[in-house]
N, C-alpha and C positions, 0 to 999 in steps of 0.2 A: 720974735726970736728968728735968728738967722740959721740957717744953715751949717755955718763954720761953727755954732756953737756948741760946748763939750756938754753931752747927755748923760748924767749919772743916775742910773735908775738903782743903784745897790744891788745888783746882781752878784751871786759868788759861783764862784767856778765847782764843777763838778765833772762827776767820771759815769761815761756810760758802764754798768756793771753787768750788761746782758750778755750773755754766753751765744756766740752768734756760730753759724754753721760756717765753717770755712774748709773751702775747696781749694787745692792747688791748681791753678791752671798752667797746663804746659803749651797753651796757645801764645805766642808772641806779642805783646803790648802795642796796639795801635794808637792808643789813647796817650799823647804827647804833648799835645797844644795847650795853649794859656787857655785861661780862663775866659768867658764874655767880658768884654770891659762895662757892659753897661747891664750883666745879669742882677745886680742888685741884691747880691748875697754874699756869704762866704765864699771862699776857695772851695772849689768843688771837690766831693770827699773821691778817693783814690784807693780805699782799700778795702770798697766793698766787693760783694760776688756778681750780682747783677749788672748788667752794663746797661744804663738806661739813660738818656739823652739829657744833655746839659741845656735847660731850657733857661730862658730869661724870666725876670718877674710875672709876666702876662699881666702887665697892669692894665685892668679896663675901667673908664669914666664914663658916667651915662648922665645927660642934663636931666633933671627930676623937677616935676614943678616944686618940690620944698628943698631942693639943694643939686649937690652933686654926688652922686653913688661911687664911691670907688671901691674895686676889688683885686686881690692882687694874691701870687701863689705864694706859697711856705713849700720851699724845697723839700724833697725827702731826706738828703744829707744834713738838712740843717736842724732838721725837727728833733726834739728830744724826749722821749716819752718818762721818761725818770725824771726829770728836773722842766720842767714846762717851761717856767715863768725863766726862764735865761735869756730867753728871744720874745723881743717885741720887735715894733715895727714905727721907723718914722714916717710920717704922712708930710708931703712938704705941697704947698702952691707956691707958684715962682720960687722966689728963695726963704719963703716963709715957714717955719716948722705949725704945722696945724696941731699937729695931735701923736701922741706917743701910745698906739695900740698894743695892748697886752692878751685882750682875748679873743682876738679875731682875727681875719685878716680883709675885715670890709670895713668902711668910713663913711658916713653920710657928711659932707660939707653942706651943713646949713646953711653958711654963712658969704655966699655970693651973691646973695640978694633973690628978690622975687622975679626976675626976669631970665627964665630960661635961656635964651637967645644970648645975652649977654653972659651967660659962663661958658660959650663957647670956643672962647679963646684963651680961656683961664689953662694954665699949666700945671701938672703932676707929676710929684713922683714919690717915689717910695724907696728906701733903705733898710734892711734887718738891722738890729743891734742886738749884738750877742755878746754875753756877759760883759753889758756896758758898754762896748766897742761898736762904732757905725761902721756898715759895710759899704759894698758898692751901691752907687746910687741905681735905680732902674733908669729906664728908657722915660723921657719926658714924653708924656701923652697928654692931648686935648679930649673934651668931652664928646661923645656921638652924641647927636641932636636927639635920639630918640634909642629904645632899648635893642637894638638891632644895628649890624654891621650889612650894609648890602653891598655886595660882590659881582659885580657886572660879569657876564658871560660873553662867550663866541660860540652862537650857535651853531652846529654845523651844517652846511646845506643840505637842502632834500635831494632826496635821490629816487631812481624808479628801478625796481627789480628787472633782471634780464627776461628775454623772448624764451630762455629754456628753462625758466623756473616754474613749478606748478600754479604759480600765481602771476604771470606774466606780467610785464608793463603796469607794477601796483607801484603808485607814487607814496612815498614814507617821509615821515619828517622826523626831527630830533627832540627828547626831553632828556633833561638833566634827571640822572640818576644816583646813585649808589656813591657814597664818598669814601676818602681815607684821609689821614693825616701824616704830616713824617716834614721834619724838620730838611728841607731839602738842599738848602744852601749853608745851614752850620750857622746860624746868626741867633740861633735861641727861640726863633719863633715859627709857628708851624706854619706849612703850607697844605693846600688841599689839593688833593688828586681826584677829580672827578670823573666817573662812568657815564657817558653818551649813549642811549637806546634808542634805535630807531622805532616808529611807531609798529613796522611789524615785526618785534621781538616775538620768540617764540617760545613756551614753556617745552621741554624737553619731551614731552609727551606728545606735541604737535609739531607734524611736518609742514613745510613750507620756506622758500627763501629767506632772509631777513637781512637787513642793510649793514653795512658793518659796522663794526662797536670803536669808539674813539675812547682815551683817557687823554686829560687835559690835566696841566698842572697852574695853577693860580695861586697867588700868594693874596695876602689879605687887604691888599691896598687896589686888589682887582685887577693886577697886571697877570693878562697870560704868559707863561713861560715857555709851554710848549703844547703839542699836540701829538699824539701815537695813534697810527690808523691801524688797527687789528686785523685787518683785512678781509677778504672773501671768504677765507677757509677758519675762520672763528666764527661762532652761530650767534646771535645776540638773544639774551635770556638769561635769567635771575642764576642760572646753574653753570653757566658758560666761563665767564671770566669773574675771576676773583683775585683782584689787584691787591698785591701787599706791599706797603710803604714802611720801611725802618732803617736804621741805620745797620745792615749788617755786617758791614766791614772794619765799623767800630773808627771812620775815619771822620766823624762829626757832623756827615751829610748821608742823609739817608736816599736809599736806591728806591727803585721802583722794580716790585717782580711780579711777572704774570704768563700766564700759557700763551704761546704765540704760533703762529704758521706760515708756510709760504705765503707772501703778501702782505705781511705786515710790514708795516713804514714807521721807522722810529722818529722822533721828534726832531731830526736833522733833517727830514725827508728822504731818509735813504733806507733801501730795503734791507733786512738783515742780511748780515754776509761774513758769519763770524761762525767758527764752531761747527755744528750739525747742522747748521743753515749756509755752510758756506758751497756744498758742492750739489745743492738742490735749485732746480728751477724756481724761480719765485712767482712766475707769472702764472702757474697752471692751477686751476679753480678743481678741489676735491666733491663741488655737491654733487650729491646723489639726485636722481629724478624727482624724489619726495621731498629732497631740500636739507636732507641731511649732511652733514661732514663726516662719514665714516672711515674713511681712506686716507692716504696722504701722510706725510711726515708730521710730528706735534715735536714743538720745542717748550723749553722754558728759557725766558731772557731776561738777564738783568740790565736795566737802564740807568743811564746816569740821572740824577733827581733834578741837577740842574740845569741842563740841557736835551735830557731825554734821549741821549744817545744811546745807541747797543753798546752794552759793555761786556757780554758775554752772552752766548747761547747755546745749548745741549738740547740733547732729544729729552724730551717730557716723561717722567716716570710720576707715579703709575702708567706705565703703557698701554693703549687701546688694546693690544690685540686682538682675538675675538671677541666681535661685538656679544655674542651670545654668550661668553662666561660672566657678564655681568647682570644674568637677569632676563635679559628679552634680546630679541633679534632685529627688531627695528629701529633701535638708536637710543632710545630714553635712557636707561639707565646707565650707559656708558656713560654719558657725558653729565651724570650728577658729580661735578667736581667743589670740593672745599679747599679752604685755604687757611693757614694763621701762621705769624711768627710765634715762635717759641724757645724757651732756655731749655733744650733737650741736651742727652748727653751728645757733647760734639764734637770731642776728641778720638784719636783713633785707637786710646786706650780702654775706652769707655767712659770717663769721668766727664764731670759736668764744667767746662770753664766758666759758666755763666755770660758765655757771649750767644748772641740770638741766633737760630737757625730758621731756615723755609721750610715750610712744613706742606705739602701739598697731597689732594687726597684725590681719589675716585670710588664712586659706588659707596651704598650703603643700607639699600634693599636687599641685596642680595651678598655677591662680592663686594668684600670692601678693601680696600689698600690705600697705604699712605708711605709715603716716602720724604725723607728729611735732608735737606741741601745743607753746605755753609757756603758763605760769599765771602772769600779772606783772600788778600793779596790778587784780584785781579782772576782769581779763579772759582769756578760753580763747581763743586765737587758733593758726590753721592755721598752720604752717611749711612745710610740703613734705608730697608723699605720693609713695612709691615704688611701681611698680604694675609686674607682670610684663606686661601689658597692652600696655600702654605704651613697654617696654622700660626701666624706669628698676629692676626688678628683675628674679630669675631665676625662671621656671616651675618648679615640681617638685626645686626645690632645698633646701626647709626641712626644718626637724623640727620635732617637737613642743614644742619649747622655744629659746629666744634666749641668747645671753649677748651683754654687750656688752664692747669693751676697744679702747683706743687702738693699734691695729694698727702704726703707723707714726710714732708719736711725736712727733706735731703739735698736743697738746692737744685731739684731738676724739676721743671716740669713735665707734668704726665699728659696726655692728648684724651681729653673726655668726648669721646664721638655722640655718646646720646646713652644707652644701657651699659657702654661698655667703656673701659679705660685700657689705654694703650700707654706701656711703660716708656721713659725718655728715652730709649735705647733701641725702639721697636719691637719690644717683645708684650705678649699678652700680659695683662695682670689682671683683670676682673669681668664679669660681664652678669646683670641681674637674668640674662635672658628672658625679658620680657617682651623683646622684640624692638621694630621700627619704631623711632618719637619722631614727632613734628618738632617742637620746641624742646629749650634746652636753657637750662638756668643753674650755674655751679657758683655756689658762695656759701656763707657762714650763716645758714639759716635757724641755726640752732645755738645760740652764743655759748652757752654752759656746754655745749657738747664739744668733744675733741674732736679736729677734723672738718675739713668740708661737706656739705651735701647736693645733691646732684638731683631737680627735678626735671621730669621729663612726661610732658604730654604722650599720650599713647594713641592713633588713632586707632587701630582694630586690634590691639595688642588682649593680654589676659585682664589687664586693670587701664580705665581712663587715665589714670595719670600713676607716678610712685613715685616717691623721694628716696633717695639711697643714699649711702655712705661713698663717698669720689675715692676712698681709698681700698675697700673691701669690695664694694658694689653691694654689700649687704642691704636689706630693703627695710626702711626706718618707717614708712608710711606707704601703704598701696589702696589705689581708690578702689570705686565699684566696678566692675565690668560692666560697661557700656561703650557703645560705638559713636562715630560723630565726633569726636573729640579733636576739635582743628586748630585749637589755641591753647596756649598757657602761660604764664607767669608767676614767678616768685620772686618775691622780697618783701621787706619790711614798711609795709604802708599804710601801718595803723596802730595805735598808741596804745589802744586797748587791749594786745596781745603783746606778751613777750615775745620776742625772737621775729623771726620771720613769717611770711603769710604766704598761702599758696591758692593760687583758683584758675578752673580753665571756664571753656565757654559754656559748659556742662555741667559744672560741678555743684551750682544751684546756690553756692554761700562761698565765703572765704573761710579757708582752713587754715588754722594753725600748723607750722611747721614741724613743732613742736611734738604736740598731739594727736594731730588729724582730725583733730575735732572742728567743728564748724563754730566761729566768733565773730561772725558780722555778715551782713548782708553781701551780694555780688557784686564784685564792682563794674561798673559802668563800663568799662573796657577790658580786655585782654591781649593787649597789644604791646607795648613798651613801658618803660616806669622811667624819672628823670629826678633827680636830687634838684629842686627848682627852690622852696620858700625858704622860710628862717627853720624850722626844725629839721629833725635828720631823716622823718619819715620819707621815703620816694614818692614821689607824685604819678598819676597814670599820663600816659601819651598816647594819643590816639587821632590819626590822620592829621591836622596842624592843629591840636589844642593841646593844653596841660590842664589836668584838673585835679582837685584833691578826693582820696578818698571819701564817699560821703559828700563833698561840696555840690551845689547846685550849679555855681558858675565858674567856669574856667578860670583858671590865675592868665592863661595866656591864649587868646586866640589870633594865627596870622589868617585873615580871610581871602588876603592877595596870594596865597601860598597853595602849594598842593603837594601831595604825600607821594610815593614811590611806589610801584610794584604792587599796581591793579588793588585787589582786595588785601594783601599785605597791609597797606596805608603806612608804610614805616618813614622815617626822615630819610634825607640823605645821609644825616651822621648825627649821633649825640654822642658827648664826651665831655671831659672837663680840658676843654682848650683854651680858656682863659681867666683871670679872675681868681677866685678862690676854689674850696676844691669840688662846690658845686658845678653842675654840668651845662652845658651850652647846647642848643640846638640848631643844625642846619635843614631850610627846607628851600624848597626852588620856589619861585616865584611861578603864578600861573602860565605864563606863555614863555617862561625858559629864560628870560633876558638877565637874570641874576640869582644869587644864591642869597639866602638871609640866615645870619648868624646872630642868634638870639643870646642874649645871657639875663639871669636874675637881677635884680636890683634890691632885693630883699636885703637888710642887716642881719646878718646872724652873729652870735656869741659863741658858736661852735668851730672851734679851730682845728683844723686838718689839714697835713699837707697835699701837697697836689697829688690825686687819684693818677695821675700818668707817671710817677714815680713809685706806682704798687706796680711790682712786674704782670700781678695775673690781672690786673685792670688793664694793663696798657697791653698784653698779647690780645685779650677780647677785643680789644677797641681796635685791633689789628683785624681782626676776624667779623667785626660786625656788618661788614659789607658781604660776607660771604653766605652765597644759599637762601636760606631765609633768614632774615636780619634778626639779631636778637641784642637787646641792650647790653652793657659791659657789666660786670660784676667785680669790686676789690676781693681781696682774700682777708678781709677783716671787716668785722659786722656793723654797720653803720645802721641806726634805729633807736628806738626809744631804749631808755637805760643803758645806753651803749658804752662800753669801756673804752679807755682811751687807747688808739689804735699801737701795736708795737712799732717799734723803728726800722723800716725799711734798709736790708742789709744789701746796698746797690752802690755801684759806681759809674761817674760819669767821668767825660774828660778833665783831664788837668788843663 
């Protein structure tokens, strides 16, 4: 059967009768381009609220012993929660129609023959069929020879610390570290922005010199696009560099936003020279005798995603000010920095446009401050600043990471800092007053309950952990009073319990998020979680392995890979990057010569639109690399006996 054939599926046209939140935008509409020619879907929706990425179909093919596995994206704007059978997918091998898939976004082509090598030259494509009408074809792909894509890296040259350092003439090398993704060139495919850390990177609590931090951009074909050198006035460590990658101005191409300083060199090899950086001497090094950088200018810079060129530089907010204001005098807490993209109240009249903003923060042990910025029409402008010193944020109620979510359903995302929630206009919303937290998970952990839940493990708080309401901060479950809680995770990993589960390194068992009672044995790890196999329960990810809760044998292990961030043992990134709604994972190879992007090869009958079109999940992916890395969570529950997710209220470029 050939591609030109008319496919009749007997679909009938219906209307989406949901009542969506509609918020009028006063900002100019920059989204006027034509759709991607090979997106593999219908014309992009233009009347939704949240401005999301115009991705392509994300088709991935993997050669398997029993055939070729195929996975592809369902777009958020083509998904229909009222009439799901309006939508099917035509799968082609060459010009031949292999199948029309109604219940999934996967297919196993078992007809290619027993020789996996012979399948590597076979070409596949996919097109959506909506109400019986076949849409644009996706890009043509050929199978990967294994279940991962290898992306070669260009390792920065080794270095030696200056003679003026506390540890002079120290030799250091580089390792690939945390990564983020964005569509840098507007072709509908993600590129990777990777942070390189030197071997002498330091925690904020440790003095000493560090080598420069580099940001590299790579496409999935392994081409290095550019390299940014953050320079000698940005220390290396988990809390200093929180790079954001997203399309903040709506032109279809992602920008890269990061804290910079004198000596930063952009992707074209040029020192910073615009805005706040223009009058400053870019050769001065502000490192003190202990190796900290506690004086000198601090900038926030927007870089072009295609070239890495500096687009705009302003003075960084929240500003450093007096070091002692942040909780110590030697320079630890002042440089606990966090960031995220978020859909906050981004207009002058305090309403929400549905366009993304840049959120930068400083401090969480004591003083906490958060600033929101817009990148529009070539200008970087400050929207608001929340500061515990001014009574607009909460002191000592933060965590080593952030999560954003629309906690009250009004079309604006709030910033959950740990034990507190900050409104999308930079004002206080609520706090549990249970103190500082280590991890942070914001998700729909109790599906039958209205709203979202927040899970926070506490190291030295009144409780070992708590689960509270994201909107009101009312505590739902409080753990026992114990110390030494160092890790904690929350998600639905066990089908024997309705809703989500929670656990910490010292909880002793798996805890029901609904009842607060023990429902199973303590999981084998308390690090990351990932959707990987064919069911809806999330799997455990730790170091370089993926394991099912209760399973003895890992589902995936990369013995040639390494994890990041020392004992945190986190991946470079985990997110829904390709294929269907389940997640991919990126690890670095042990010698840092390449990244490996792994994808699942299990066929599932669960069909969900790409999680990257869920505004909460996508924003949490943007902050996954910040501070103590945490896995992202969508705004709806995925798990045992899950309901069909609601249709996302999104906008992508026309």
